[in-house]
SEBAMAR-369532 format. One line per 4 residues: number of its first residue (from 1); their letters; for each residue x, y, z of N, C-alpha, C. Coordinates in steps of 0.02 Angstrom, whole numbers, m for minus. Each point is the difference from the previous one (the first is absolute). Layout:
% SEBAMAR-369532
NUM = A = X,Y,Z,X,Y,Z,X,Y,Z ~ ...
% end
This chain:
% SEBAMAR-369532
1 = MSRR = 883,1489,m404,35,m45,m45,m40,m8,m64 ~ 39,m8,m52,m31,m4,m69,m29,m71,m9 ~ m53,m10,m45,m27,m62,m1,36,m32,m59 ~ 18,m65,5,26,m44,m41,m40,m10,m56
5 = PLHT = 24,4,m73,m43,m17,m53,m25,m65,1 ~ m68,m10,m16,m28,m58,m2,12,m39,m64 ~ 10,m65,m4,11,m51,m46,m67,m6,m35 ~ m12,13,m60,m72,m2,m32,2,m50,m53
9 = SSPP = 45,m51,m8,m16,m47,m57,m41,m48,11 ~ m39,m28,m36,m51,m54,m8,17,m69,m38 ~ m25,m47,18,14,m65,m42,m14,15,m73 ~ 55,m23,m45,m10,12,m72,m55,m47,m27
13 = AASL = m30,27,m51,m64,m40,m23,8,m72,m8 ~ 63,m16,m22,14,m77,m21,m10,m42,78 ~ 22,40,52,m11,m32,70,m64,m7,6 ~ m41,46,m14,m69,2,20,m46,m49,m48
17 = RARL = 28,m3,m56,m29,m51,m49,8,m73,26 ~ 70,m9,21,8,m72,31,m50,m11,66 ~ 1,43,39,m46,m11,55,m68,m17,m18 ~ m33,43,m45,m62,m26,m36,m9,m65,m20
21 = DRAR = 53,m20,m40,7,m59,m21,7,m53,54 ~ 25,16,50,10,m66,58,m61,8,32 ~ m39,55,5,m68,m2,27,m52,m49,m33 ~ 8,10,m71,m47,m44,m38,13,m73,19
25 = VAAA = 65,m17,m3,23,m61,8,m24,m26,73 ~ 18,43,45,m31,m9,73,m68,m23,2 ~ m36,47,m29,m73,m9,m3,m26,m68,m21 ~ 31,m25,m65,m12,m59,m20,21,m55,44
29 = DANT = 54,3,25,27,m50,47,m58,m3,63 ~ m24,45,17,m50,0,56,m70,m12,m29 ~ m12,m18,m52,m65,m22,m41,m44,64,13 ~ 21,59,m12,m29,61,1,m4,33,m70
33 = DALL = m58,17,m14,m5,22,m70,12,73,m5 ~ 2,43,57,13,70,m9,22,31,76 ~ 43,42,m1,16,42,57,m28,64,m5 ~ m38,24,43,m25,79,0,35,31,52
37 = IAPG = 47,46,m20,42,37,40,m17,72,6 ~ m23,5,68,m11,72,16,59,45,14 ~ m2,72,0,40,38,25,41,m21,58 ~ 62,13,3,39,m14,59,71,m40,m23
41 = SDLR = 29,m27,50,69,m27,m11,0,m50,m64 ~ m49,m46,m3,m3,m44,m51,m4,29,m67 ~ m38,51,0,m7,32,m72,68,34,m13 ~ 30,34,49,64,29,m15,54,m50,m9
45 = YLIG = m3,m61,21,45,m45,m21,m7,m22,m68 ~ m61,m2,m27,m12,m22,m60,0,43,m56 ~ m12,68,9,2,51,m46,40,62,7 ~ 32,2,66,45,56,24,m42,60,24
49 = QAGG = m63,m6,11,m48,54,19,m43,m24,50 ~ m4,20,65,m52,m25,52,m65,24,m18 ~ m12,62,m21,m75,24,m7,m24,27,63 ~ m66,4,2,m35,24,63,m59,m45,m4
53 = SFER = m22,m16,70,m67,m36,13,m59,44,12 ~ m52,9,m38,m41,39,10,m72,m40,m10 ~ m53,37,5,m64,m32,m5,m17,m22,m75 ~ 35,24,m46,m5,m23,m74,47,m57,m12
57 = LTTL = m19,m43,m30,45,m63,m14,59,8,m41 ~ 57,m17,16,60,m6,m42,23,m73,25 ~ 12,m33,m58,35,m69,9,29,m17,m60 ~ 61,m33,10,40,m26,m60,m32,m78,m6
61 = VVQA = m15,m14,m63,m22,m68,m12,51,m43,m33 ~ 28,m54,34,62,m37,m28,m23,m64,m13 ~ m15,m22,m56,m21,m76,m9,54,m55,m12 ~ m15,m56,23,42,m51,m14,4,m9,m77
65 = GDAP = 51,m15,m21,5,m7,m84,29,52,m31 ~ m14,11,m58,28,53,m44,m49,64,m13 ~ m50,4,36,m43,58,m15,26,58,39 ~ m15,56,m34,42,71,18,m26,13,70
69 = ARLV = 39,37,35,m17,21,72,m46,68,m18 ~ m48,6,38,m42,71,m9,m4,33,70 ~ 8,69,m10,m9,40,59,m65,34,m2 ~ m52,m24,37,m54,18,8,3,74,46
73 = VPKL = m13,60,m28,13,61,37,m49,53,m17 ~ m26,39,59,m37,60,m11,37,51,m51 ~ m36,23,m51,26,35,m50,33,67,28 ~ m35,31,60,29,57,34,68,m11,28
77 = ETPG = 13,m68,18,68,m19,36,54,m28,m46 ~ m18,m6,m61,58,m18,m49,58,47,m7 ~ m9,58,11,74,36,5,46,m23,56 ~ m26,m30,48,41,m25,53,43,m55,m25
81 = YAGV = m28,m35,m56,35,m57,m22,44,15,m67 ~ 8,64,m11,33,24,m62,69,m28,m4 ~ 38,m10,54,78,m28,6,2,m68,m16 ~ m59,m43,10,12,m74,m14,10,m14,m76
85 = PTGE = 43,m34,m19,18,m15,m70,m47,m53,m26 ~ m68,18,m2,m46,m55,m19,7,m30,m64 ~ 22,33,m46,20,m33,m64,54,m49,2 ~ 58,25,36,43,m57,2,m11,m58,45
89 = LGIE = m50,13,47,m26,m59,44,m60,m35,m33 ~ m13,17,m55,m64,m32,m30,m51,3,50 ~ m31,54,19,m45,9,51,m48,54,m41 ~ m56,m28,m1,m62,40,m43,m27,45,62
93 = VVPW = m13,58,m4,m30,42,37,m79,0,m10 ~ m40,m13,45,m78,1,m4,m23,53,44 ~ m10,62,m26,m30,57,38,m74,m6,4 ~ m24,18,53,m72,5,8,m23,69,37
97 = VDGD = m61,20,m11,m20,65,33,m66,m11,41 ~ m13,51,45,m46,m15,41,m65,m15,m45 ~ m43,m49,26,m58,m27,m31,12,m63,m26 ~ 61,m16,m24,14,m64,m26,3,m52,59
101 = DPYR = 2,m66,m7,10,m49,44,65,m34,m11 ~ 47,23,49,66,m27,m11,7,m73,9 ~ m44,m24,42,8,m71,15,m19,m47,m54 ~ m48,31,m30,m15,m38,m78,51,0,m39
105 = LVAD = 38,56,m10,56,11,m39,52,m60,18 ~ 8,3,64,46,m61,21,m25,m68,m29 ~ m66,m18,13,m27,m57,m19,m1,m5,m70 ~ m11,45,m42,8,1,m71,77,m25,m16
109 = CLGT = 49,24,28,70,m11,m12,14,m74,9 ~ m39,m32,48,16,m71,20,m42,m55,m31 ~ m65,17,m23,m46,m50,m17,m32,m37,59 ~ 20,m65,m2,m38,m43,49,70,m33,45
113 = PGRV = 32,32,39,48,m31,31,m23,m43,58 ~ 38,m58,15,m25,m35,51,36,23,77 ~ 48,31,2,33,25,54,36,58,m6 ~ m6,50,33,41,65,6,21,16,64
117 = AVSD = 62,33,3,32,16,57,2,86,6 ~ m22,20,54,m4,67,18,56,23,47 ~ 19,63,m14,58,18,58,m30,4,63 ~ 51,m24,49,m15,m4,66,m31,64,34
121 = TMAA = 16,51,m28,m17,62,27,m49,36,m38 ~ m37,m28,m46,m56,26,m47,m53,24,57 ~ m24,59,m8,m70,16,39,m46,m47,m11 ~ m32,m15,60,m57,m31,m1,m58,11,m58
125 = LHVL = m7,65,m7,m59,19,m39,15,m16,m69 ~ 70,m10,m19,12,m24,m75,3,m77,11 ~ 27,m34,43,3,m69,7,m73,m28,m17 ~ m53,33,33,m67,m27,9,m25,7,m75
129 = ALRA = 11,60,m24,m30,25,m73,31,m47,m57 ~ 62,m18,16,30,m47,m44,m33,m67,m2 ~ m3,m20,65,m37,m63,16,m65,m9,m41 ~ m37,56,13,m64,m7,m39,m1,2,m77
133 = ALAG = 53,37,m27,7,m2,m66,23,m53,m30 ~ 45,m47,39,26,m59,m15,m26,m55,38 ~ m68,m5,m4,m32,m48,47,18,m73,m8 ~ 27,m21,m64,12,m68,m9,66,m8,22
137 = AEQT = 45,43,31,69,m11,6,15,m6,79 ~ 39,m54,13,32,m2,71,45,75,10 ~ m6,20,58,34,62,17,61,m23,52 ~ 60,14,m11,53,m9,49,42,59,0
141 = LAGP = 52,m5,46,53,52,4,52,m3,m45 ~ 25,58,m24,64,6,m48,62,m14,41 ~ m6,19,68,61,0,40,45,m61,m4 ~ m40,m65,7,45,m64,0,34,m8,m73
145 = VLRE = m26,32,m50,23,m15,m72,66,51,3 ~ m16,70,14,57,50,m16,55,m3,50 ~ m14,m30,61,45,1,51,73,m42,m25 ~ m21,m48,m48,57,m50,m11,48,44,m52
149 = LRMR = m36,47,m34,46,40,m31,37,56,29 ~ m35,32,44,18,58,34,54,m11,63 ~ m3,m64,19,51,m19,53,74,m2,m18 ~ 10,m20,m72,68,m9,m25,15,70,m34
153 = KDAT = 36,39,28,22,60,m30,59,m8,m52 ~ m13,42,m54,57,m1,m46,52,49,22 ~ 49,6,m46,60,43,22,m24,80,m4 ~ m44,20,m34,m30,68,13,m26,14,59
157 = EIAA = m55,m46,28,m30,m2,59,51,0,49 ~ 50,m42,8,45,m2,50,42,64,10 ~ 11,28,m56,50,67,m10,m46,48,37 ~ m65,6,m13,m44,51,34,m15,m14,78
161 = LRRA = m5,m67,19,2,m8,71,67,16,33 ~ 52,m12,m36,65,28,23,3,70,18 ~ m16,42,m52,m11,71,5,m49,24,57 ~ m49,m29,8,m50,8,55,38,m12,64
165 = AEAI = 36,m61,4,36,m18,67,56,54,22 ~ 37,23,m55,53,55,8,m26,62,27 ~ m67,16,m29,m27,60,26,m22,m3,69 ~ m35,m48,15,m18,m6,72,56,m3,49
169 = DRVH = 57,m36,m27,59,m9,44,34,66,17 ~ m18,55,m60,36,66,22,m46,37,50 ~ m65,m15,m1,m43,29,57,22,m26,67 ~ 10,m67,9,30,m24,59,56,27,23
173 = ARMG = 52,16,m45,58,26,15,m6,70,26 ~ m57,38,m9,m8,64,27,m43,9,57 ~ m12,m67,32,m49,0,51,26,44,69 ~ 59,1,7,21,55,51,m14,72,2
177 = EWLR = m26,14,m64,m23,71,m13,m61,16,39 ~ m43,m51,8,m65,11,26,m17,m31,64 ~ 28,m62,5,m24,m46,64,35,27,63 ~ m31,18,42,44,22,69,m67,6,52
181 = AGRT = 31,4,62,m47,7,59,m35,69,m6 ~ m61,1,20,m29,72,6,m49,15,m65 ~ 10,m43,m47,m51,7,m60,m46,m65,0 ~ m62,26,m25,m51,m52,m12,13,m49,m61
185 = EAEV = m27,m54,4,3,m49,m52,m23,35,m71 ~ m58,39,12,m28,26,m58,53,57,m30 ~ 21,32,39,56,54,m28,52,m32,m41 ~ 34,m53,31,53,m36,m32,m30,m37,m65
189 = GTDI = m57,m28,2,m40,m31,m57,m3,47,m56 ~ m16,65,12,m18,57,m54,76,9,m29 ~ 49,4,40,71,14,m35,21,m68,m42 ~ m19,m47,24,25,m64,m40,m39,m8,m61
193 = AAAI = m65,16,4,m39,2,m64,18,53,m52 ~ 26,47,21,31,63,m45,59,m44,m29 ~ 42,m25,39,70,m22,m19,m14,m60,m53 ~ m48,m41,10,m17,m59,m43,2,28,m66
197 = VEEG = m37,57,m13,m9,25,m69,69,32,m17 ~ 18,38,49,77,32,m28,43,m50,m28 ~ 5,m65,30,48,m43,m14,m18,m43,m58 ~ m59,12,m33,m17,m32,m71,m58,m45,m5
201 = HTQA = m42,2,46,m67,m22,m6,m56,50,m19 ~ m50,m29,m26,m50,50,m28,m50,17,56 ~ 2,m50,59,m44,21,59,22,m34,54 ~ m13,10,57,12,m43,62,m62,m43,6
205 = DFVI = 3,m72,m7,m60,m36,m1,m18,m14,71 ~ 57,m16,50,m20,m1,65,66,22,43 ~ m17,19,59,50,18,41,m25,m15,81 ~ 41,m46,23,m15,m31,63,59,31,54
209 = VGSG = m15,39,61,45,9,37,m28,m23,68 ~ 25,m49,29,m22,m38,49,49,11,65 ~ m17,47,39,46,8,55,m19,m30,64 ~ 43,m29,36,m11,m24,69,m55,m57,m13
213 = PNGA = m50,5,44,m52,m45,m4,m37,m12,m66 ~ m3,58,m39,m27,m3,m62,38,m48,m56 ~ 66,m10,28,31,m37,m48,m9,m84,m8 ~ m48,m16,56,m18,m64,16,m58,m12,m44
217 = SPHH = m35,48,m34,m51,m11,m47,25,5,m83 ~ 9,m60,m31,34,m1,m63,m28,51,m45 ~ m71,7,m2,m31,45,m51,m17,65,29 ~ 31,25,51,2,71,28,5,45,m59
221 = DVSD = m27,60,11,15,52,m54,40,56,33 ~ m30,57,17,41,47,36,m49,22,49 ~ 22,43,52,m48,24,61,25,66,20 ~ m39,22,45,28,64,34,51,m18,59
225 = RVIE = 12,m64,8,44,m16,52,74,34,1 ~ 10,29,45,79,29,5,52,m47,6 ~ 43,m8,m45,57,m43,8,37,21,54 ~ 21,m53,49,41,12,63,71,m26,m12
229 = QGDV = 40,27,45,72,m33,9,m5,m69,21 ~ 40,m45,m30,m3,m73,12,m50,m41,m36 ~ m43,43,m44,m57,m44,m37,48,m32,m57 ~ m35,m68,m18,18,m32,m56,m64,16,m53
233 = VVVD = 24,8,m71,m45,38,m41,14,m48,m57 ~ m69,m31,m29,m2,m39,m56,m24,51,m60 ~ 52,6,m53,m24,46,m54,0,m43,m64 ~ m62,m11,m29,m23,m42,m59,m27,48,m51
237 = IGGP = 38,3,m57,m11,55,m52,7,m33,m72 ~ m40,31,m47,10,m10,m62,m56,24,m49 ~ 3,m11,m64,m37,38,m46,25,m24,m69 ~ m40,22,m53,25,m12,m68,34,49,m30
241 = IAEG = 45,m21,m45,32,38,m52,m27,5,m66 ~ 24,43,m41,m40,17,m59,m19,m57,m34 ~ 41,m52,m3,m27,m60,m47,m56,m34,43 ~ m21,8,53,m49,m31,40,18,m47,41
245 = YNSD = 70,m16,6,22,m59,43,17,29,72 ~ m5,m38,55,m3,25,59,52,m5,51 ~ 14,34,39,50,m20,53,m36,m5,65 ~ 33,m34,50,m24,m23,63,63,m27,45
249 = STRT = 8,48,52,61,m21,31,m7,31,74 ~ 11,m37,46,m3,10,73,72,1,49 ~ 10,46,27,53,0,42,m19,22,74 ~ 36,m27,53,m21,17,61,61,46,41
253 = YSIG = m21,48,31,38,56,32,m15,0,78 ~ 52,34,25,m9,10,72,28,76,13 ~ m49,31,41,27,74,15,42,m5,68 ~ 67,4,m20,47,m21,54,m4,m67,18
257 = QPRE = 30,m28,49,0,m66,13,m64,m20,35 ~ m28,m66,m35,m64,m17,17,m30,m6,76 ~ m50,26,12,m18,m5,76,m13,m72,28 ~ m27,m37,m45,m19,m63,26,56,m49,m4
261 = RDVI = 11,m44,57,62,m37,0,6,m61,m56 ~ m56,m18,m21,2,m70,m42,13,22,m71 ~ 2,60,m21,5,25,m59,56,m26,m34 ~ 58,9,18,70,m22,m34,m7,m68,m17
265 = ESYA = m15,m43,54,1,m76,m7,m50,m24,m48 ~ m60,32,1,m54,m27,m42,21,27,m67 ~ 21,67,m4,8,17,m79,59,m40,m26 ~ 56,m32,28,51,m32,m28,m37,m76,m26
269 = VLQR = m49,m29,26,m35,m55,m17,m34,20,m64 ~ m37,67,m4,m33,22,m56,49,m4,m59 ~ 56,30,10,55,5,m56,14,m65,m21 ~ 10,m48,41,13,m67,m27,m50,m40,m38
273 = AQHA = m64,24,29,m51,m30,m42,m6,25,m72 ~ 4,70,3,m12,31,m71,56,m33,m51 ~ 57,m1,29,58,m23,m45,m7,m65,m18 ~ m27,m47,31,m15,m65,m3,m48,m15,m52
277 = AVEA = m51,43,m5,m52,m8,m46,19,23,m73 ~ 42,52,m1,20,20,m65,53,m57,m24 ~ 33,m32,41,51,m52,m13,m42,m62,m28 ~ m63,m2,33,m34,m64,m21,m35,14,m67
281 = ACPG = 0,55,m33,m38,15,m55,44,m16,m63 ~ m11,m45,m36,33,m34,m60,m47,m28,m46 ~ 12,m22,m60,m30,m38,m49,m23,m66,33 ~ m63,m14,m1,m22,m72,25,m10,3,81
285 = ATAQ = 20,47,28,m28,11,69,m68,17,m7 ~ m40,m12,57,m74,16,0,m5,65,36 ~ m62,29,m14,m18,65,47,m2,m21,71 ~ m27,m54,23,m12,m19,62,69,m11,40
289 = EVDA = 44,m27,m43,72,m13,27,33,62,25 ~ m13,53,m53,40,66,24,m34,25,59 ~ m69,m7,6,m31,26,59,16,m41,62 ~ 13,m59,m9,21,m41,59,70,6,24
293 = AARD = 39,22,m54,80,19,27,m7,66,44 ~ m36,37,m11,m7,65,45,m37,m20,71 ~ m52,m31,m5,m45,m20,58,38,m39,46 ~ 39,m50,m32,23,m61,51,50,41,42
297 = IIAA = 46,43,m25,45,34,39,m28,44,52 ~ m57,33,m16,m30,41,53,m35,m48,50 ~ m39,m47,m15,m27,m54,39,47,m23,51 ~ 62,m25,m26,52,m22,38,28,40,52
301 = AGLG = m10,64,m4,26,53,49,m55,10,53 ~ m61,m47,m9,m53,25,48,m40,55,m14 ~ 0,25,m66,m33,62,m22,m59,m11,m54 ~ m16,m71,m19,m41,m9,m57,m65,28,20
305 = EFFI = m24,6,50,m73,28,9,2,75,m24 ~ 54,29,m3,11,82,m12,16,9,m71 ~ 3,m60,m47,0,10,m71,m64,m20,m26 ~ m39,54,m17,m77,m5,m11,m21,4,m71
309 = HRTG = 44,0,m42,m27,4,m78,48,m43,m40 ~ m13,m7,m66,38,m35,m43,63,44,m15 ~ 49,m38,m26,69,9,m6,6,58,m64 ~ m39,m8,m45,4,49,m57,m56,m13,m45
313 = HGIG = 4,49,m67,m54,6,m41,36,17,m66 ~ m28,m22,m58,24,21,m65,m7,76,m2 ~ 41,25,m46,m9,71,m21,10,16,m73 ~ m26,44,m22,7,29,m72,m37,63,m14
317 = LDVH = m45,m5,m46,m50,46,m7,m48,10,56 ~ m11,m43,41,m32,3,70,55,m13,52 ~ m20,33,52,45,m2,57,m8,m68,32 ~ m62,m27,m1,m5,m76,21,m38,m26,m57
321 = EEPY = 43,m62,m25,m24,m36,m50,32,m72,14 ~ m25,m48,m42,34,m65,1,72,m1,m13 ~ 33,m56,35,m8,m39,39,m5,24,82 ~ m34,m32,48,m2,24,67,47,m55,39
325 = IVGG = 54,32,34,49,m50,35,m29,m23,65 ~ m39,m52,m4,m32,m17,63,m5,m79,6 ~ m13,m19,62,m6,m71,7,m54,m28,m35 ~ 6,m59,m36,m57,m27,m44,0,12,m68
329 = NDLP = 49,52,m19,0,14,m73,64,m45,m26 ~ m13,m54,m40,52,m43,m17,27,22,m76 ~ m16,55,m17,27,31,m64,68,m7,m5 ~ 30,m32,m53,73,m3,m11,22,70,m26
333 = LEPG = 52,29,21,28,65,m19,40,m14,m69 ~ m6,53,m37,38,m3,m56,33,68,m14 ~ 58,m3,m44,36,71,m19,m53,48,m26 ~ 10,57,29,m50,56,m31,m54,14,59
337 = IAFS = m10,m40,47,m56,7,49,23,58,48 ~ m42,45,19,32,54,43,m51,m3,60 ~ 33,17,53,m43,2,72,32,31,57 ~ m44,11,46,33,40,56,25,m57,53
341 = VEPG = 42,8,41,23,m38,49,6,42,69 ~ m62,m9,39,m5,58,59,m22,m42,60 ~ 38,m29,32,m26,m33,65,4,60,53 ~ m36,m12,50,m17,42,48,m6,m29,70
345 = IYQP = 13,43,54,m12,m18,69,m29,56,28 ~ m59,m18,26,m53,58,29,m19,m16,74 ~ 25,44,47,m18,m19,67,m51,56,26 ~ m71,m34,6,m56,46,9,16,50,62
349 = GRWG = m19,60,m27,m4,55,56,69,25,18 ~ 55,m20,m41,67,10,18,40,32,m51 ~ 12,m43,m58,44,12,m44,m10,m53,m58 ~ 25,19,m60,3,m49,m61,52,24,m46
353 = ARIE = 20,m54,m40,56,6,m42,m19,m42,m73 ~ 39,24,m46,m13,m37,m65,63,25,m45 ~ 16,m54,m42,47,8,m42,m29,m15,m76 ~ 4,36,m50,m34,m19,m58,47,24,m60
357 = DIVV = 15,m57,m49,31,20,m61,m47,m26,m45 ~ 12,18,m70,m33,m31,m55,55,m35,m38 ~ m16,m75,m8,51,m39,m32,m27,m32,m77 ~ 48,m18,m40,m29,m21,m65,48,m68,m7
361 = VTSD = m39,m53,m6,32,m61,m9,44,m9,m67 ~ 65,m18,5,44,m7,m53,11,m71,m28 ~ 51,m12,m34,5,m64,m13,26,m56,42 ~ 33,32,52,24,m37,47,m7,26,81
365 = GAES = m44,45,3,m15,24,79,m47,60,m4 ~ 15,41,33,m48,66,m14,41,67,20 ~ m22,51,m33,40,59,8,m43,53,35 ~ 26,28,48,m37,49,36,1,64,m36
369 = LNTR = m49,34,m17,m3,60,m35,12,64,49 ~ m17,0,56,10,43,50,72,m17,30 ~ 39,57,17,65,m7,30,21,30,53 ~ m50,32,39,10,32,60,21,m42,58
373 = PHEL = 41,14,42,15,m40,63,m59,m31,37 ~ 5,m61,21,m49,m24,34,6,5,76 ~ 51,31,31,8,10,69,m44,49,28 ~ m24,m5,64,m48,49,26,42,59,m1
377 = VVLD = m29,61,m31,28,61,m7,m13,47,57 ~ 56,20,44,m9,37,54,7,75,m26 ~ m50,44,6,2,72,m9,9,44,56 ~ 43,46,m9,9,59,52,m71,28,5
381 = S = m12,12,75,m63,40,1,4,65,m2
% end
């Protein structure tokens, strides 16, 4: 099968500039003098390039107020940032070479800040060295500041999430090519991973093929277990497309008619729960209300103890990001917030089932970006 061409557009400089400006305002609102952004998804969100995390410090310094952002980066790694429109973004590149003290360079950029926020995933060796160089500053996490920006997707981001969802839907549509009795989960997983790339992703980020009793483990991977006639199989797959935005979708299959007698009735409960959660997602509803919409239906059917995880998670440049659709999260939903809706029922030692779509909150409800049917898919063996 020929590989589909990958969409390679990235946010225009004007969009990135707007994100940097919003980050400055968000830092000020959080009484934070500067954000220190390490390579990763936060950096990609702000400048269009994720970079790489190595033993040498790379950090984007974004100060509250009007000061220009500065990219402190090893000189030998500057070619990797050649595509960043630093001039249009007002970013000053501050290269350094081995023998320089990059932490002192950051301190020199900032003067005497009272509070700085570092990336949640910045390596400890950099966090501690920055703490020493900025001894007078309180050090906090940048995640709580940036998540307020990243949770609310703009039209460009939603379009990328839609393309990712369409690509993973095409993989699920082909599941009958690989999933059958007599093959191992690992063999099926290898074929699925190849198809994820064929259908438009840059890589397969995760492939879960949970057959029979393995399906009762939500974070199962693949194994050498041979898939059997009558098995229920949970297939949870996803990965990034070229723009960096991710897919994540789960469907449940049966190899012939399910062997376990309670599957059909329980699966019908799961369908109702997933549908109710999507219907509950709308502006003003809270994350915990969406979780409750699914959980209450499963509990009412006497299956509550078998739904052992949250109903969903935010998605974007990371597969898992804010907001989390879970009890206790009273965050009101707003248009542009994207997340998974993925209730599951897991019968230990026997079987499991999950239905997962990515949804985006709209002005009056929520749109499911995944459009594959939710029924238990019975495949010929």
